[in-house]
N, C-alpha and C positions, 0 to 999 in steps of 0.2 A: 728926754731922755737924759741927762745932766751930760757935761762934759767926759766924768773922768768914768761915766757906766763901763763895766768888765762887759761887756758882752761881747760874744765874737761878733757881729756884725760891727760895732763901734770898733773895735780892737783893729778890726782892717782894717776899715775904712781910715783911721788913724792914722794907718800904715803907709798907705798908699797914697795919700797927703803929703806926707814925708818925705815920699818918693822911694820908698824900698821896693827894689827890685824882686823881694820874694814873693811880697807883697802884689804884687800884680803878676806874677806867674799865679800865686792862691787865687786870686780873685778871677782868673781868666777860667784855669784849672775848673773851680768849682761851679761859676755863674754859666759859661759856657755850653756846656751839652744840656742846661735845665733851658738855659732858654732858646737853644736851638728847639728843641722839643715844645717849647709853648708857642714858639713861632712857626712852629712845621705845621698846629692840627689851627692855628688860624691861618697862613699864609699856602697849604695844599701844594705846596712846589718845593723842592727843598734846593732848589739855587736862590729863591727869593728868605727861604729859612737862612740860610747863610748867611746871605746880605744883613737881612733885617740885624741879628743875630749878633755880629761885627760892627752895625751902626749902632746897635745899642749901648755895645759895652762899649765903644768910643764915645757917645753922647755921655754912659753916665760917668767917665773917667773924666773928662769937661764941667760936668756939674755935681761931683763929686761935695766940694762945699756947700749945694744945695740940700744936701740930705741929711734930714733931723732928727731922723731916726724914731719916727712916731711910728711907722710900719718898718717890718724884716724890712733887709737889703736885697731880698729875692722882689717881694714885693713891688717897690720902686722901680726896680730894673723893669719888670712885668709891665707898667706903667708907661715907662720909658719905650718899650719897645709895641707896644701898641699906637703911641701916637707915631712909632715908625710906620708899623702897618699901612695905617691912615693916611701919614704921608705919600705914603707909595700908592694905593690905591687912589687919590685926587691929582695925583702927577700921571698917572698912566689915565686915566679917566675908567677906568673896570674896575668891579666890584667885585671882592674873590668869590669863588665857590664852594659856596661853605657846605659842608656834609657832616653833621648829626655822628657822633659818633658811637648811637645808638642802632641807625639806620638798618645795616648789617645784622639779621638776630641771631647769625652765630658769630657776631662781636659784642653783640648785646647780651644772652649768655654768656657769653665769657666774660666781662664787665661786672652782671651780676654775680658766676660764681666767685670771681673776687672778692666783692665785699662782701659775702655771704658770710654769715654768724651772727643773725641776731635779725636780722632785716628779714620778711616776710613775703616769701616766693612773690605772691600774687599782685606785689605793692607798688608795680610800674604796671599797670594795664590803661594807665591812662596816658592820655599824651600828656602831660601836666606831668604827671609821677614819671614816664620814659628819658622827658627833657631834665629834670632836677637830678636825675640820679646821670645823664652823661653829665652834667656840667658838672656833680661832686666830682666823679671816676675824674672829670679832667681837673678841676681843681686838687685833687689828689695825688695825679700821676703828676703835674706840674710841680708839688712841694717835694715830693721824694728824694734825698738823697744821691749825688752819686751814680752809677747806673742801674739804679733801682726802675727806674723808669723807660730805660732803655729795656733791657734786658723784657720785662711786662710784655711791653709796646710786641717786642718782638716776638714774645711766645704767645702771645692770646691775640692780640690782634691781625699780627702778620703771617701769625699760624710756623714760624721754625722750628726746627727743632733743638735739643740741648746742642747737638753739635752742631747744627750751622750756627747757633749763636758764641757755643768756644771757639769756634772759625774766628768770628768776626769779633772774637773779642784778641785772639791769641792767646787762647786761656786751654785749658780741661774742659770735657764736663761735667767731671766732678764738682770740678769749685765751681761750674755754668750751677748746678744742682745748688749749692752752697748759694751761692749769688743769690737764686730763685727763692728759695726758700725764706731769705733775710727780705727779699724786697716785699712779696706775699705778704710775711707778717708785716713790714712797717705798713704796706697799701690796706691793710685792716684796720691797723693801729689811725691810720692817716685818712683814711675812711669814715672810721664813729665818729671819730673829731668834726669832720666836715659836715656839719648840717646847717 
């Protein structure tokens, strides 16, 4: 990617390198929640996910000059996050207890219903197909903007009601319904493109 590339990622990184305070706020507000979700699914522990998110953001800021723009900024941050997690597991000499997203039949049904709109209902009959489905769902959720990933996880994976989500967000149920509608649409589009 050329230095003068007008991409939002490139523009943000250039501002960060110029030590623009607003850019640091934008960087944190944009990527911290997404990285937390990314780390949480891999760490399985909220405190550890928070720690990994913080160390990832700190490491990324110190290494910004190394980002070449060949991948999106979020993809680059996920790579750093994975390394932070691996370092943690090595230091603690234990492995994460990984639980695939599709272990629970209710979760699997919710995930399949979110991604419906073109997929055959029997497409996930084999273990490999279920694994691929779970990976596609996870990747799609990781790349959703803003609060979309959160509200979808809260609604479909944790089973929270619209009112409970509204309370978490200090929002109204009507606003949450609107966010869920946009989040479901973004999920469907992202899921369809994640082949």
